[in-house]
C-alpha positions as MATLAB code, in Angstrom:
seq = 'MKHLIFILTLLFSSTVFSNVVYTNKGVVQKLYAYTHFGSVSGQEGADVLVVFDTGLAECPAGFFLSASAPAKETVTSFLLTAYMKQNETRFRVATNSIWNGSASSKYCELRTVIFE';
ca = [
     -47.330  104.064   31.210;
     -49.371  104.824   27.776;
     -51.918  102.462   28.863;
     -52.570  104.408   32.582;
     -52.798  107.758   31.050;
     -55.383  106.150   28.372;
     -57.319  104.532   31.399;
     -57.135  107.681   33.310;
     -58.278  109.576   30.420;
     -60.899  107.688   29.950;
     -61.951  107.459   33.788;
     -62.111  111.433   33.829;
     -64.212  111.696   30.319;
     -67.059  109.110   31.566;
     -67.205  111.208   34.886;
     -67.525  114.735   33.322;
     -69.885  113.760   30.759;
     -71.914  110.983   33.240;
     -74.463  113.937   34.080;
     -75.502  114.603   30.354;
     -77.927  112.678   29.020;
     -81.086  112.568   26.616;
     -84.443  113.818   27.122;
     -87.725  112.325   25.966;
     -88.511  112.583   22.139;
     -91.238  115.655   22.052;
     -92.277  119.385   20.515;
     -91.060  122.430   21.880;
     -94.123  123.695   23.766;
     -92.538  127.604   24.072;
     -89.482  129.503   23.740;
     -88.237  132.376   25.790;
     -85.542  134.739   25.021;
     -84.272  136.747   27.545;
     -82.980  140.176   27.179;
     -80.837  140.865   30.373;
     -80.704  136.948   31.799;
     -77.539  135.535   31.751;
     -75.935  137.946   29.534;
     -72.842  138.080   29.286;
     -70.450  141.532   28.851;
     -69.596  142.541   25.346;
     -71.666  139.771   23.826;
     -75.274  139.791   22.246;
     -77.805  137.890   23.944;
     -78.974  136.117   26.966;
     -80.352  132.561   28.140;
     -83.123  131.080   26.143;
     -85.479  129.409   27.975;
     -87.276  125.883   26.477;
     -90.324  124.948   27.810;
     -90.219  120.974   27.072;
     -91.109  117.654   28.443;
     -87.898  116.262   29.334;
     -89.288  113.122   30.991;
     -86.206  113.899   33.733;
     -86.969  114.051   37.125;
     -83.786  116.834   37.173;
     -85.494  119.113   34.904;
     -89.242  118.375   34.251;
     -90.218  121.322   32.620;
     -87.677  121.732   30.431;
     -83.986  123.148   29.700;
     -81.929  126.847   28.938;
     -79.563  127.743   26.448;
     -76.966  129.577   28.227;
     -76.017  132.989   26.477;
     -72.363  131.918   27.367;
     -72.523  128.455   25.431;
     -70.375  128.351   22.298;
     -72.356  128.099   18.743;
     -75.545  129.507   20.641;
     -76.635  131.804   17.596;
     -76.621  128.238   15.412;
     -78.205  126.363   18.820;
     -80.453  128.955   19.104;
     -81.369  128.549   15.236;
     -82.016  125.014   15.721;
     -84.614  125.539   18.761;
     -86.405  127.982   16.612;
     -86.533  125.847   13.830;
     -87.981  122.769   16.208;
     -90.176  124.865   17.876;
     -92.066  126.615   14.487;
     -91.709  123.046   12.669;
     -93.400  121.368   15.527;
     -91.094  118.231   15.014;
     -90.666  115.815   17.599;
     -87.054  116.371   18.586;
     -85.129  114.993   21.559;
     -81.858  116.585   23.188;
     -78.942  116.184   25.591;
     -78.792  117.951   28.970;
     -76.613  118.048   31.468;
     -78.340  117.524   34.871;
     -75.599  118.929   37.187;
     -76.477  122.363   35.899;
     -79.469  123.931   36.778;
     -80.748  127.105   35.386;
     -80.630  129.726   38.551;
     -83.482  132.359   36.993;
     -86.603  130.334   37.875;
     -87.317  129.643   41.794;
     -90.813  127.189   40.580;
     -89.291  125.102   38.123;
     -85.970  123.420   37.194;
     -84.430  123.384   34.099;
     -81.013  121.739   32.673;
     -78.180  123.197   30.505;
     -78.613  122.247   26.693;
     -75.958  120.538   24.861;
     -77.281  119.186   21.863;
     -80.182  119.118   19.618;
     -81.279  116.171   17.707;
     -83.112  116.004   14.901;
     -84.195  112.474   14.374;
];
């Protein structure tokens, strides 16, 4: 029974995280910090949009950090550091979570900032 639970957990985990992929390594081109779009009642801040050549068909123009993301303040500071220093950076994004704030381009949801 323990083996079955372990196998099911592994199977479920790989299914849940299978849409989280690495972007190309590159330089953040633009940052947009919104005041209202994506805002969460009772919390400070809103969505942050990052223009970045991801190399991904699902979201070639970049990705977004949701205002409701855990540790959004820390991740926002990492994004600002990457932009200001113009260091090559890599990200992990969820290709199954697309930002609804743009009709012309698709932006995946940010999961991880990676300084290499």
